[in-house]
MIBAMAR-710326 format. One record per atom (N, C-alpha, C): x, y, z. Coordinates in pm, whole numbers, padded with zeros to 5 digits, always signed. Layout:
// MIBAMAR-710326
XYZ...
***
This chain:
// MIBAMAR-710326
+01115-03138+02438+01160-03073+02553+01227-02919+02494+01201-02806+02560+01234-02687+02527+01332-02619+02647+01449-02584+02627+01539-02529+02737+01479-02389+02742+01479-02336+02889+01428-02234+02928+01533-02163+03017+01594-02047+02979+01717-02009+03040+01689-01861+03111+01761-01840+03212+01737-01713+03291+01886-01613+03297+01846-01515+03290+01970-01412+03269+01933-01296+03395+02025-01211+03414+02004-01095+03524+02028-00972+03416+01913-00941+03340+01911-00805+03267+01989-00833+03139+02015-00970+03090+02103-00973+02953+02024-01066+02868+01897-01099+02876+01832-01176+02805+01812-01128+02649+01785-01004+02637+01767-00949+02498+01900-00947+02436+02007-00914+02498+02138-00916+02429+02161-01054+02407+02144-01147+02486+02190-01283+02464+02126-01343+02346+01966-01320+02352+01896-01377+02240+01915-01320+02101+01952-01188+02109+01992-01127+01959+02133-01191+01915+02208-01229+02018+02335-01304+01983+02300-01431+01917+02222-01511+01992+02157-01652+01975+02096-01629+01826+02019-01542+01809+01935-01533+01663+02037-01515+01568+02154-01440+01600+02248-01403+01498+02335-01545+01451+02322-01642+01526+02387-01765+01508+02295-01876+01435+02178-01879+01495+02061-01985+01457+01971-01932+01349+01959-01797+01346+01886-01742+01234+01735-01754+01307+01631-01720+01199+01489-01724+01242+01439-01599+01301+01346-01599+01354+01257-01491+01424+01206-01537+01559+01178-01427+01652+01140-01461+01768+00997-01497+01761+00949-01584+01843+00811-01617+01832+00733-01540+01938+00805-01483+02041+00732-01397+02135+00848-01309+02219+00833-01182+02244+00906-01105+02316+00826-01031+02402+00803-01062+02532+00734-00981+02637+00819-00920+02727+00795-00794+02773+00873-00730+02882+00788-00725+03006+00858-00710+03112+00800-00708+03241+00710-00571+03256+00721-00482+03208+00614-00373+03204+00481-00394+03140+00483-00503+03055+00340-00549+03005+00258-00629+03090+00324-00685+03214+00240-00765+03292+00166-00687+03413+00054-00712+03440-00024-00645+03542+00040-00646+03674+00023-00544+03736+00105-00537+03879+00244-00500+03869+00296-00477+03768+00435-00444+03763+00460-00265+03743+00381-00218+03765+00383-00058+03762+00474-00014+03864+00499-00060+03969+00595-00040+04077+00726-00069+04054+00752-00156+03963+00904-00205+03942+00988-00094+03919+01104-00090+03967+01218+00000+03949+01235+00038+03801+01238+00144+03749+01254+00189+03603+01366+00085+03553+01462+00053+03614+01567-00018+03539+01527-00169+03521+01422-00214+03593+01365-00341+03557+01231-00349+03472+01185-00254+03455+01055-00242+03364+01077-00295+03206+01194-00277+03179+01243-00311+03037+01298-00467+03020+01314-00503+03131+01374-00661+03136+01271-00755+03058+01310-00866+03015+01244-00955+02922+01165-01057+03039+01027-01058+03023+00957-01132+03084+00955-01286+03031+00948-01297+02883+00943-01406+02818+00997-01380+02662+01097-01460+02610+01126-01475+02486+01147-01601+02440+01124-01614+02299+01136-01761+02240+01175-01751+02113+01275-01841+02077+01343-01834+01944+01351-01982+01895+01290-02028+01788+01299-02150+01737+01444-02170+01687+01522-02277+01713+01636-02327+01666+01642-02440+01573+01539-02510+01569+01535-02603+01459+01365-02643+01465+01326-02741+01391+01187-02789+01374+01122-02834+01503+01205-02879+01590+01142-02939+01712+01183-02879+01839+01267-02777+01850+01318-02700+01962+01282-02554+01977+01252-02497+02068+01248-02351+02084+01327-02330+02217+01418-02241+02223+01511-02182+02295+01422-02064+02363+01409-02067+02500+01324-01961+02568+01393-01906+02682+01369-01795+02736+01436-01729+02845+01344-01605+02907+01396-01577+03022+01347-01457+03083+01457-01412+03190+01437-01261+03207+01533-01203+03305+01492-01222+03449+01556-01217+03556+01526-01231+03684+01485-01097+03722+01417-01061+03829+01368-00936+03880+01434-00917+04018+01541-00863+04049+01589-00838+04182+01503-00787+04252+01414-00682+04250+01343-00627+04340+01216-00723+04389+01194-00822+04310+01101-00920+04364+01183-01060+04427+01306-01025+04462+01385-01145+04533+01443-01231+04466+01430-01227+04317+01504-01313+04246+01650-01309+04235+01727-01421+04235+01871-01412+04211+01912-01517+04106+02027-01487+04045+02081-01584+03960+02205-01624+03984+02226-01754+03990+02371-01813+04029+02415-01894+03897+02530-01834+03840+02566-01904+03704+02621-02048+03757+02609-02137+03676+02647-02268+03716+02663-02357+03577+02734-02470+03616+02758-02570+03502+02680-02701+03518+02563-02684+03599+02478-02810+03626+02409-02859+03483+02411-02759+03391+02324-02816+03270+02394-02764+03158+02390-02837+03043+02460-02800+02900+02336-02801+02803+02320-02715+02728+02246-02756+02611+02319-02815+02507+02253-02928+02463+02323-03012+02359+02273-02996+02227+02333-02970+02141+02299-02945+01989+02327-03064+01918+02254-03109+01829+02286-03208+01729+02268-03188+01591+02364-03117+01541+02357-03069+01403+02347-03193+01305+02298-03150+01184+02321-03255+01074+02429-03283+00993+02541-03200+01014+02669-03194+00930+02773-03140+01008+02896-03184+00968+03023-03127+01046+03024-02973+01024+02986-02914+00887+02975-02765+00858+02874-02702+00958+02766-02762+00984+02678-02690+01069+02713-02692+01226+02782-02810+01257+02861-02816+01386+02948-02699+01407+03049-02696+01305+03143-02580+01320+03073-02440+01316+02971-02416+01229+02912-02280+01238+02851-02255+01377+02774-02344+01444+02714-02334+01572+02836-02332+01681+02911-02432+01681+03031-02411+01771+03114-02282+01772+03159-02240+01668+03241-02125+01654+03148-01990+01669+03026-01993+01622+02945-01868+01636+02885-01855+01804+02845-01969+01855+02797-01949+01986+02915-01950+02099+03046-01991+02059+03143-01975+02170+03235-01842+02132+03183-01776+02048+03274-01645+02021+03249-01561+02165+03358-01510+02222+03353-01435+02338+03333-01516+02469+03316-01652+02439+03300-01728+02566+03414-01809+02589+03414-01928+02666+03520-02014+02723+03510-02151+02672+03585-02204+02574+03589-02338+02538+03632-02419+02650+03554-02525+02678+03587-02642+02758+03663-02748+02680+03599-02784+02564+03672-02888+02492+03663-02839+02331+03752-02826+02262+03757-02768+02132+03687-02881+02050+03617-02838+01939+03544-02930+01852+03647-03013+01771+03619-03138+01771+03679-03236+01689+03654-03363+01697+03710-03460+01623+03686-03586+01618+03722-03662+01759+03613-03733+01817+03626-03809+01937+03656-03949+01934+03679-04007+02048+03706-04160+02054+03557-04232+02052+03460-04169+02046+03338-04238+02049+03265-04227+01926+03343-04167+01817+03299-04157+01689+03202-04036+01657+03218-03923+01742+03136-03816+01723+03231-03700+01699+03179-03578+01645+03245-03464+01622+03193-03370+01720+03264-03349+01843+03219-03292+01960+03296-03178+01993+03222-03072+02081+03284-02971+02150+03200-02916+02241+03251-02841+02355+03177-02785+02449+03224-02653+02511+03151-02566+02556+03208-02453+02575+03077-02366+02683+03139-02255+02726+03036-02167+02813+03048-02045+02719+02923-02000+02683+02911-01880+02608+02948-01751+02689+02944-01633+02610+02968-01507+02667+02873-01480+02787+02755-01542+02785+02646-01507+02892+02619-01624+02997+02739-01691+03015+02744-01800+03119+02652-01932+03085+02599-01953+02970+02522-02063+02916+02624-02173+02878+02618-02293+02929+02688-02405+02882+02640-02476+02764+02705-02506+02680+02657-02568+02546+02749-02711+02506+02704-02799+02450+02768-02901+02373+02731-02903+02218+02798-02917+02136+02781-02947+02013+02817-03096+01963+02716-03196+01922+02760-03322+01902+02704-03368+01782+02802-03380+01665+02761-03440+01520+02797-03576+01534+02721-03664+01515+02734-03809+01519+02775-03848+01390+02908-03873+01367+02959-03899+01250+02865-04039+01163+02863-04131+01261+02792-04257+01226+02680-04288+01303+02568-04349+01239+02462-04394+01320+02490-04482+01451+02433-04461+01557+02453-04532+01675+02359-04658+01676
***
């Protein structure tokens, strides 16, 4: 399963930030202006991202696009979904947590939990909710 995010004109900025934390290279970057039938989009929407993808590990690709207000799209930020990351070490958990939460709002600081995990959660500066869960012991 690959998470697909939507933004209101901030996809490129958000994904450059995510790339700075996860590393790697974008698999694809397509702009609205590349699609047939978008010639009449307002100038401020032509450069929006139609699709972008960034591998975050060997199994997961983070993908996203911008909404297009002139086509009736709206974006409502919400906390109905969290992206849960499962790093392979405490050090990686700290790197991901501190990197992605920079400029955001921490819900639960990263630390040891009663259920045996090293866990933290936050909303990043782009309104996306994340959980970082390093399982100290096999379940």
